[in-house]
C-alpha positions as CSV (number, residue, x, y, z in Angstrom):
1,M,94.4,25.7,90.4
2,N,94.3,28.8,92.6
3,A,93.1,30.9,89.7
4,I,90.2,28.5,89.0
5,L,89.2,28.6,92.6
6,E,89.4,32.4,92.6
7,Y,87.2,32.5,89.5
8,I,84.6,30.3,91.1
9,V,84.6,32.3,94.3
10,T,84.4,35.5,92.3
11,V,81.4,34.6,90.1
12,L,79.5,32.1,92.3
13,P,77.7,34.8,94.4
14,F,76.5,36.5,91.2
15,M,75.4,33.3,89.6
16,L,73.6,32.2,92.8
17,S,71.9,35.5,93.2
18,A,70.7,35.3,89.5
19,L,68.9,32.0,90.2
20,P,66.0,33.3,92.4
21,M,65.6,36.4,90.2
22,G,65.5,34.2,87.1
23,I,63.0,31.8,88.7
24,L,60.8,34.7,89.7
25,A,61.0,36.3,86.2
26,R,60.1,32.9,84.7
27,V,57.1,32.3,87.0
28,L,55.8,35.8,86.1
29,Y,56.3,35.1,82.4
30,C,54.5,31.8,82.6
31,K,51.6,33.4,84.4
32,I,51.2,35.9,81.6
33,H,52.0,33.4,78.8
34,P,50.6,30.0,80.0
35,R,51.9,27.0,78.2
36,R,52.9,23.4,78.9
37,F,55.6,23.2,81.6
38,N,58.8,21.5,80.6
39,P,61.2,21.0,83.6
40,Y,64.2,20.2,81.4
41,H,63.7,23.5,79.5
42,E,63.3,25.4,82.7
43,V,66.5,23.9,84.3
44,G,68.4,24.6,81.1
45,L,67.1,28.1,81.0
46,M,68.2,28.8,84.6
47,L,71.6,27.3,83.9
48,L,71.9,29.7,80.9
49,V,70.9,32.7,83.1
50,M,73.5,31.7,85.7
51,C,76.2,31.2,83.1
52,L,75.5,34.6,81.4
53,T,75.4,36.3,84.8
54,G,78.8,34.8,85.7
55,L,80.1,35.8,82.4
56,A,79.0,39.5,82.9
57,A,80.3,39.5,86.5
58,H,83.7,38.1,85.4
59,T,84.3,40.3,82.4
60,L,82.7,43.7,83.3
61,L,82.2,44.1,87.0
62,P,84.8,45.1,89.6
63,R,86.0,42.3,91.9
64,L,84.6,42.1,95.4
65,T,87.4,41.7,98.0
66,L,87.3,41.6,101.7
67,S,90.1,43.6,103.4
68,G,90.1,44.1,107.2
69,G,86.4,43.4,107.5
70,T,85.6,45.9,104.7
71,L,84.1,44.9,101.4
72,I,86.0,46.6,98.6
73,L,85.0,46.9,94.9
74,E,88.1,47.1,92.7
75,Y,89.3,46.2,89.2
76,K,92.1,43.7,89.4
77,G,94.5,42.8,86.6
78,L,96.0,44.4,83.6
79,S,94.6,47.3,81.7
80,G,95.4,47.8,78.0
81,I,94.7,46.6,74.5
82,N,96.1,43.7,72.5
83,L,95.2,43.7,68.8
84,Q,97.9,41.3,67.7
85,P,96.3,37.8,67.3
86,F,97.8,34.7,68.9
87,Q,99.7,36.5,71.6
88,F,98.4,33.8,74.0
89,V,100.5,31.2,72.2
90,K,103.7,33.3,72.7
91,L,102.9,34.1,76.3
92,S,101.9,30.5,77.2
93,S,105.4,29.4,76.2
94,Y,107.1,31.9,78.5
95,K,104.8,31.4,81.5
96,N,103.6,28.4,83.4
97,Y,100.7,26.1,82.6
98,E,98.4,28.2,84.8
99,Y,98.4,31.1,82.3
100,F,97.4,28.7,79.6
101,I,94.5,27.3,81.7
102,I,93.3,30.8,82.7
103,N,93.6,32.5,79.3
104,C,93.0,29.8,76.7
105,L,90.8,27.2,78.5
106,G,89.1,29.9,80.5
107,N,88.1,32.0,77.5
108,I,86.9,28.9,75.7
109,G,85.2,27.5,78.7
110,I,83.2,30.6,79.6
111,F,81.5,30.7,76.2
112,L,81.0,26.9,75.8
113,P,77.9,26.6,78.0
114,P,75.9,29.3,76.2
115,G,77.0,27.7,72.9
116,L,75.6,24.4,74.0
117,L,72.5,25.6,75.9
118,I,71.1,28.1,73.4
119,P,70.5,25.6,70.6
120,L,69.4,23.0,73.2
121,L,66.7,25.3,74.4
122,W,65.5,26.9,71.2
123,K,65.4,26.2,67.5
124,I,68.3,28.2,66.1
125,K,70.8,27.6,63.4
126,P,74.4,26.7,64.6
127,W,76.0,29.5,62.7
128,Q,73.6,31.9,64.4
129,V,74.7,30.7,67.8
130,V,78.4,31.1,66.9
131,L,77.6,34.6,65.5
132,L,75.7,35.4,68.8
133,G,78.7,34.2,70.8
134,S,81.1,36.2,68.7
135,G,78.9,39.3,68.9
136,T,78.6,39.0,72.7
137,S,82.4,38.6,73.0
138,L,83.0,41.6,70.8
139,L,80.5,43.7,72.8
140,I,82.4,42.7,76.0
141,E,85.8,43.6,74.6
142,L,84.4,47.0,73.4
143,L,82.9,47.7,76.8
144,Q,86.2,46.8,78.4
145,L,87.8,49.7,76.5
146,A,85.8,52.1,78.7
147,L,86.8,50.2,81.9
148,P,90.2,49.7,83.5
149,R,90.3,46.2,82.0
150,Y,92.4,44.5,79.3
151,T,90.9,44.3,75.8
152,D,92.3,41.4,73.8
153,I,91.7,40.1,70.3
154,D,92.8,36.7,71.6
155,D,89.9,36.7,74.1
156,F,87.5,37.5,71.3
157,M,88.8,34.6,69.2
158,L,88.9,32.1,72.0
159,N,85.4,33.1,73.2
160,T,84.1,32.5,69.6
161,L,85.8,29.2,69.6
162,G,84.1,28.3,72.9
163,A,80.7,29.1,71.4
164,F,81.6,27.0,68.4
165,L,82.7,24.1,70.5
166,G,79.4,24.3,72.5
167,V,77.5,24.1,69.2
168,L,79.7,21.2,68.2
169,I,78.9,19.3,71.4
170,Y,75.2,20.0,70.8
171,K,75.4,18.5,67.3
172,Y,76.6,15.2,68.8
173,L,73.8,14.9,71.5
174,H,71.3,12.2,70.9
175,P,68.1,13.5,69.3
176,S,65.9,12.0,72.1
177,F,67.9,13.9,74.7
178,V,67.7,17.2,72.8
179,K,63.9,16.7,72.3
180,K,63.4,16.8,76.2
181,F,64.6,20.4,76.3
182,K,62.4,21.9,73.6
183,I,59.1,23.6,74.3
């Protein structure tokens, strides 16, 4: 549970700072391109902006830590490359449940909201959303090669699964609910 709390504390400032910037950008966009206002769409869009900001903050940016009253930017964790699939299964059996929650459920969970929100907000084919999630995950893993971060094929696979599960949840939403979010 400490890892989940640490994740929330790490990404929440970034997500909250994205909200006013997202709202400002949206207001300016709507001034230039006036159309019918849909509050459901706007809330969904701001949630997506916040989720993507949290995703970028968690996967690419250094961690902010407070040490002796000084704010420090540092990369925490492992550095390296894993190209052997399903290592998370092997490592989960040797470590405690927290590793499984962080690695498996965390990697799935971080891509599930975009997988749900993107088709909810726009007309897009399910396979395109999964491909977008997969491509985004691949881009993150490639960018992590240049950073002191861990690049992992398992992260890529689990992120793609998260986008797929988001689309799957979307497919089971009631059509009247989905219609509220469309513009």
